[in-house]
C-alpha positions in Angstrom: -6.2 28.0 -9.8 -3.7 26.0 -7.9 -4.4 22.6 -6.2 -2.7 21.2 -3.2 -3.2 17.4 -3.1 -2.9 15.1 0.0 -2.9 11.3 -0.3 -3.3 9.4 2.9 -3.4 5.7 3.6 -2.2 2.8 1.5 -0.5 2.5 -1.9 -3.8 1.4 -3.5 -5.2 4.8 -2.4 -2.1 6.4 -3.9 -2.9 5.0 -7.3 -6.4 6.6 -7.1 -4.7 9.9 -6.1 -2.4 9.7 -9.1 -5.3 9.1 -11.5 -7.2 12.1 -10.1 -4.1 14.2 -10.5 -3.8 13.0 -14.1 -7.4 14.0 -14.8 -7.0 17.5 -13.2 -3.7 18.0 -15.0 -5.4 17.3 -18.3 -8.0 20.0 -17.4 -5.3 22.6 -17.1 -5.1 22.9 -13.3 -1.8 23.8 -11.7 -0.4 22.1 -8.6 1.5 23.5 -5.6 3.5 22.0 -2.8 2.6 24.9 -0.6 -0.7 24.4 1.1 -1.0 28.1 2.0 -0.7 29.0 -1.7 -3.5 26.7 -2.7 -6.9 27.8 -4.1 -8.2 24.2 -3.9 -7.2 21.4 -1.5 -8.1 17.7 -2.2 -7.6 15.1 0.5 -7.8 11.4 -0.5 -8.6 9.9 2.9 -8.2 6.6 4.7 -10.2 5.0 7.5 -8.8 1.4 7.5 -8.1 1.6 11.3 -8.9 4.1 14.0 -5.6 5.9 13.7 -6.0 6.4 10.0 -9.5 7.7 10.5 -8.2 10.2 13.1 -5.4 11.3 10.8 -7.9 11.9 7.9 -10.3 14.0 10.1 -7.4 16.0 11.6 -6.1 16.9 8.2 -9.5 18.0 7.0 -9.9 20.2 10.1 -6.4 21.6 9.9 -6.4 22.4 6.2 -10.0 23.8 6.5 -8.5 26.5 8.8 -6.8 27.9 5.7 -10.2 29.2 4.5 -9.9 31.7 7.3 -6.3 32.8 7.0 -5.2 31.9 3.4 -6.5 32.0 -0.1 -8.2 28.6 0.1 -11.6 28.6 -1.6 -12.5 24.9 -1.9 -11.9 21.8 0.2 -12.7 18.4 -1.1 -12.4 14.9 0.5 -12.2 11.7 -1.4 -11.3 8.1 -0.5 -12.4 5.6 2.1 -13.5 8.1 4.9 -15.6 10.0 2.4 -17.2 6.8 1.1 -17.9 5.4 4.5 -19.4 8.5 6.1 -20.8 10.3 3.1 -24.3 10.7 4.6 -23.1 12.5 7.7 -19.7 13.9 6.8 -20.9 17.5 6.0 -22.7 17.8 9.4 -19.5 16.9 11.2 -17.0 18.6 8.9 -18.7 21.7 7.5 -15.4 23.1 6.1 -15.8 20.5 3.3 -17.3 21.8 0.0 -17.5 18.4 -1.7 -16.9 14.7 -1.1 -16.3 12.0 -3.7 -16.5 8.2 -3.1 -14.0 5.6 -3.8 -15.6 4.5 -7.1 -16.1 8.0 -8.4 -12.6 9.2 -8.9 -13.2 9.6 -12.6 -15.7 12.4 -11.8 -13.2 14.5 -9.8 -13.1 17.3 -12.4 -16.9 17.6 -12.6 -17.2 17.5 -8.8 -14.6 20.3 -8.5 -16.3 22.4 -11.2 -19.7 22.1 -9.5 -18.2 23.0 -6.1 -16.4 26.0 -7.5 -19.6 27.1 -9.3 -21.5 27.0 -6.0 -18.8 29.0 -4.3 -18.5 31.7 -7.0 -22.3 32.1 -7.2 -22.5 32.7 -3.4 -24.0 29.2 -2.7 -21.1 27.8 -0.7 -23.6 26.1 1.7 -24.7 24.0 -1.2 -22.5 20.9 -0.9 -21.5 18.4 -3.6 -21.3 14.7 -3.2 -20.7 11.9 -5.7 -20.7 8.2 -5.0 -21.0 5.5 -7.6 -22.2 2.0 -6.6 -19.4 -0.2 -5.1 -19.9 -2.9 -7.8 -18.9 -0.7 -10.8 -16.0 -1.6 -13.0 -12.8 -0.2 -11.6 -11.2 2.7 -13.4 -8.3 1.4 -15.5 -7.8 3.6 -18.5 -6.8 7.0 -16.9 -3.7 9.0 -17.4 -1.7 9.1 -14.2 0.6 11.7 -12.7 3.2 9.7 -10.8 4.1 10.9 -7.3 6.8 8.3 -6.6 9.7 9.9 -8.4 9.1 8.2 -11.7 11.5 5.2 -11.2 8.9 3.0 -9.5 5.1 2.8 -9.7 2.2 0.8 -8.2 0.0 -1.1 -10.5 -3.4 -1.8 -8.9 -4.7 -5.0 -10.5 -8.0 -5.3 -8.7 -10.5 -3.4 -6.5 -12.4 -4.5 -3.4 -12.3 -7.8 -1.5 -14.5 -10.9 -1.0 -12.8 -12.3 2.1 -14.9 -10.6 4.7 -12.4 -10.9 7.5 -14.3 -10.0 10.6 -12.1 -7.0 11.5 -12.0 -5.3 8.1 -14.1 -2.5 6.6 -12.6 -2.7 3.1 -15.6 -4.5 1.5 -17.9 -1.8 2.9 -15.9 1.0 1.3 -14.4 -0.7 -1.8 -17.0 -3.4 -2.7 -16.5 -6.9 -3.8 -13.4 -8.2 -5.6 -13.2 -6.9 -9.2 -10.2 -7.6 -11.3 -9.0 -5.1 -13.9 -8.9 -6.7 -17.4 -5.4 -8.0 -18.3 -5.2 -6.0 -21.5 -5.8 -2.8 -19.6 -3.1 -3.6 -17.0 -0.6 -4.5 -19.7 -1.3 -1.2 -21.5 -0.9 0.8 -18.3 2.4 -1.0 -17.5 3.7 -0.3 -21.0 2.9 3.4 -20.6 4.6 3.4 -17.2 7.7 1.7 -18.6 7.8 4.3 -21.4 7.8 7.0 -18.7 10.9 5.5 -17.1 9.5 3.3 -14.5 12.0 0.5 -13.6 10.1 -1.2 -10.7 6.5 -2.1 -11.0 4.7 -3.1 -7.7 1.5 -5.1 -8.0 -1.1 -4.2 -5.4 -4.7 -5.0 -4.6 -6.5 -5.9 -1.4 -5.5 -9.4 -2.5 -3.3 -9.9 -5.5 -3.5 -13.7 -5.5 -7.1 -13.9 -6.6 -6.5 -11.8 -9.7 -8.7 -12.9 -12.6 -11.0 -15.3 -10.8 -14.0 -13.1 -11.3 -13.6 -12.3 -15.0 -11.6 -15.2 -16.3 -12.8 -18.0 -14.0 -9.4 -18.9 -12.6 -6.3 -17.4 -10.9 -4.4 -15.5 -13.5 -1.7 -13.8 -11.5 1.1 -16.1 -12.9 0.0 -15.4 -16.5 -0.1 -11.6 -15.8 3.3 -11.7 -14.3 4.8 -13.6 -17.3 3.4 -11.0 -19.7 4.6 -8.1 -17.6 8.1 -9.6 -17.6 8.0 -9.2 -21.4 7.7 -5.4 -21.2 11.0 -3.6 -22.2 12.3 -1.2 -19.6 10.9 -2.9 -16.5 13.7 -4.3 -14.3 11.8 -5.4 -11.2 8.3 -6.6 -10.6 7.2 -6.9 -7.0 4.2 -8.6 -5.5 2.4 -7.3 -2.4 -0.6 -8.6 -0.4 -0.5 -12.3 -1.4 -2.9 -14.1 0.9 -1.3 -17.4 1.9 -4.3 -19.7 1.3 -4.5 -18.6 -2.3 -0.8 -19.1 -3.3 -0.5 -21.8 -5.9 2.4 -23.9 -7.0 2.1 -22.2 -10.4 2.7 -18.8 -8.7 5.7 -20.1 -6.8 7.2 -21.6 -10.0 6.6 -18.3 -11.9 8.4 -16.3 -9.3 11.2 -18.8 -9.3 11.6 -18.9 -13.0 11.3 -15.2 -14.0 14.4 -13.0 -13.4 12.4 -9.8 -13.3 10.2 -10.9 -10.5 11.7 -9.9 -7.1 12.3 -12.8 -4.7 10.1 -10.9 -2.3 6.6 -11.8 -1.1 4.2 -10.1 1.3 2.1 -12.7 3.1 -0.4 -11.0 5.5 -1.1 -13.8 7.9 -2.4 -11.6 10.8 -2.0 -14.4 13.5 -1.0 -18.0 13.9 -3.3 -19.3 16.6 -6.0 -21.5 14.8 -8.7 -20.2 17.2 -7.8 -16.5 16.5 -7.6 -17.2 12.8 -11.1 -18.7 13.0 -12.5 -15.7 14.8 -10.8 -13.4 12.3 -12.6 -15.2 9.4 -9.2 -16.1 7.9 -9.3 -19.1 5.5 -6.1 -20.8 6.7 -4.5 -22.6 9.6 -1.2 -22.7 11.4 -0.3 -26.0 9.7 -1.0 -24.7 6.2 0.9 -21.4 6.8 4.0 -23.3 8.0 3.9 -25.7 5.1 3.6 -22.9 2.6 6.5 -20.9 4.1 8.6 -24.1 4.0 7.7 -24.7 0.4 8.5 -21.2 -0.7 11.8 -21.1 1.0 12.8 -24.5 -0.4 11.8 -23.7 -4.0 12.9 -20.0 -4.2 16.4 -19.6 -2.7 17.0 -16.1 -1.4 13.3 -15.4 -1.0 12.5 -12.4 1.3 9.3 -12.9 3.2 7.3 -10.1 4.8 4.2 -10.4 6.9 1.8 -8.3 9.0 0.2 -9.3 12.3 -2.6 -8.0 14.5 -2.1 -7.9 18.3 -4.9 -7.8 20.8 -7.7 -9.3 18.6 -10.9 -9.8 20.7 -10.4 -12.9 22.9 -6.7 -13.2 22.3 -5.3 -14.8 25.5 -1.8 -14.5 26.8 -1.2 -18.1 25.8 -2.3 -17.4 22.2 -0.1 -14.3 22.1 2.8 -16.3 23.4 2.1 -18.9 20.6 2.4 -16.1 18.1 5.5 -14.7 19.7 7.3 -18.2 19.6 6.2 -18.6 15.9 7.7 -15.2 15.0 10.9 -16.2 16.8 11.1 -19.6 15.1 10.0 -18.6 11.6 12.4 -15.6 11.2 10.5 -13.5 8.7 12.8 -11.1 6.9 10.3 -8.2 7.3 7.3 -7.9 9.7 4.9 -5.3 10.8 2.3 -5.3 13.7 -0.9 -3.4 14.0 -2.9 -3.1 17.3 -6.4 -4.3 16.8 -8.9 -1.5 16.0 -12.6 -2.1 16.6 -14.2 -0.7 13.4 -17.9 0.0 13.6 -20.0 -2.2 11.5 -17.6 -5.1 11.5 -18.4 -8.4 13.2 -15.2 -8.3 15.4 -16.3 -5.0 16.9 -19.3 -6.8 18.4 -17.3 -9.7 19.8 -17.0 -10.4 23.5 -13.7 -10.1 25.4 -12.3 -7.0 23.7 -8.6 -6.7 24.7 -7.8 -3.4 26.4 -5.7 -1.1 24.2 -2.8 -0.9 26.6 -2.4 -4.7 26.5 -2.7 -4.9 22.7 -0.1 -2.1 22.4 2.3 -3.8 24.8 2.0 -7.1 22.8 2.6 -5.2 19.6 5.8 -3.7 21.2 7.0 -7.1 22.3 6.6 -8.5 18.8 8.3 -5.6 17.2 11.2 -5.7 19.7 11.6 -9.4 18.9 11.4 -8.8 15.1 14.0 -6.0 15.4 16.6 -8.5 16.7 15.6 -11.1 14.0 15.9 -8.5 11.2 19.2 -7.2 12.5 20.6 -10.8 12.6 19.4 -11.6 9.1 21.0 -8.4 7.7 24.3 -9.4 9.2 24.2 -12.6 7.1 24.2 -10.5 3.9 27.5 -8.8 4.5 29.8 -9.9 1.6 26.9 -10.5 -0.8 26.6 -8.7 -4.2 23.2 -7.2 -4.8 21.5 -5.0 -7.4 20.5 -1.6 -6.0 17.9 0.8 -7.4 19.2 4.3 -6.7 16.7 6.7 -5.2 18.7 9.7 -4.1 22.0 11.2 -2.9 23.1 12.4 0.5 25.6 15.2 -0.3 26.7 15.7 3.3 27.8 12.0 3.4 28.8 11.7 -0.2 26.8 8.5 -0.7 23.8 7.4 -2.7 20.7 5.8 -1.2 18.6 3.1 -2.8 16.8 -0.2 -2.3 17.5 -3.9 -3.1 15.0 -6.5 -4.2 14.5 -7.2 -0.4 13.1 -3.7 0.2 9.6 -2.4 -0.8 9.5 1.4 -0.8 8.2 3.1 2.4 8.1 0.0 4.6 11.4 -1.8 4.5 15.1 -0.8 4.7 17.5 1.2 2.6 20.9 0.5 1.0 23.6 3.2 1.2 26.1 3.0 -1.7 29.5 4.5 -2.2 29.9 5.0 -5.9 32.9 5.4 -8.2 30.9 7.6 -10.6 27.9 9.9 -10.7 24.6 8.2 -10.5 21.0 9.3 -11.2 17.7 8.4 -9.5 16.4 5.3 -11.3 19.9 3.9 -12.1 20.4 0.2 -11.1 23.9 -0.7 -10.0 25.7 -3.7 -8.5 27.1 -3.3 -5.0 28.8 -5.5 -2.5 27.4 -5.3 1.1 30.1 -4.2 3.5 28.1 -3.4 6.6 24.8 -4.1 8.2 23.3 -1.0 10.1 20.2 -2.2 11.9 17.4 -2.3 9.3 19.7 -0.9 6.6 22.7 -2.1 4.6 25.8 -0.3 3.3 28.0 -1.2 0.4 30.4 -0.3 -2.4 29.4 -0.1 -6.0 31.0 -2.7 -8.3 31.8 -1.7 -11.9 30.8 -4.7 -13.9 
């Protein structure tokens, strides 16, 4: 029987999807890229914000239609949407045969077997659901089937979150912060390197608190140093580093280890002290500015990325303009903006002075237009530089290769277009001189060294 697998949402969800694919592959299931050729469809859903929830529901409904017109027999939903609405999901989405919670991915084969058994015995109305408690130890010892092309992979170092930001539903669908033991992570990273992975991207809801729950202190610097000792890995990238948890030791580790990309994702969300307080963030404008200054001083060439929320409840025009000026003055290399989404069950959804969506969207657009100009100007300053490029593909119509530099995380940042003097393969790392800035992207010529 053939399975069509859909993974929605964040890269942390993608790791879960790859582990479920690994389990099912080990059970002998085949996979297909053609949804109409599938006997089974599994959707790993997201519900972080309203748009993500709508996308997940739409995919379930759309793919469920294949039961009427195609060969589809079984439809399963996993991930955050399934976890959050497990008690009512079958009533609203009857096309589903089974749901599996965020902490139950290790049971995907058993859930699938049970659902198929119900269907084959004529009991299709008998639904299957599986949801472990949210405080269980995260899965860390599963075989993974990589979906990223094999030259880069995400390493999820922890599950859940303790921050309880007032707008966020993650603790309600992923539980409290639980680090994965370091020996498990090192073993997984070694296996990934043996499979040809060149770039390892560390992810968690918050990477900076790694180890505090099981070792009693922040262990991200130690983990990074040990990962740098693994043969085959060329780049190690850190995402989702909360600014208030970044230590001098972490900064020094990034500065001193050649394999660690001079790239840091700092999700600050806002800069107004009053909005930060309402968000439940554990930082202030002053501390954020001091941290950015310290990082840039101690790590030359550092690429800083951040994410912001526009239209948080109570955000005044003055507070938005404060944020706008801050973005203009700080000149982040990379920046993304989400419009605030009132998620049921979160404290922020009950706050007074909810900002109308059209105003929040307009503010988002203003910030992104400003950041576009900032990013384009920054890219111009890199013309003439020599950078390492990780090759990811070839554009035959243009005769050029496409890749990324240390300044570009996959899927969210820019690309580097390379003219090469010899044939290259995906996963090759080459040296190139930047000859042109093209908006968000750079172009250059390979240098034989």
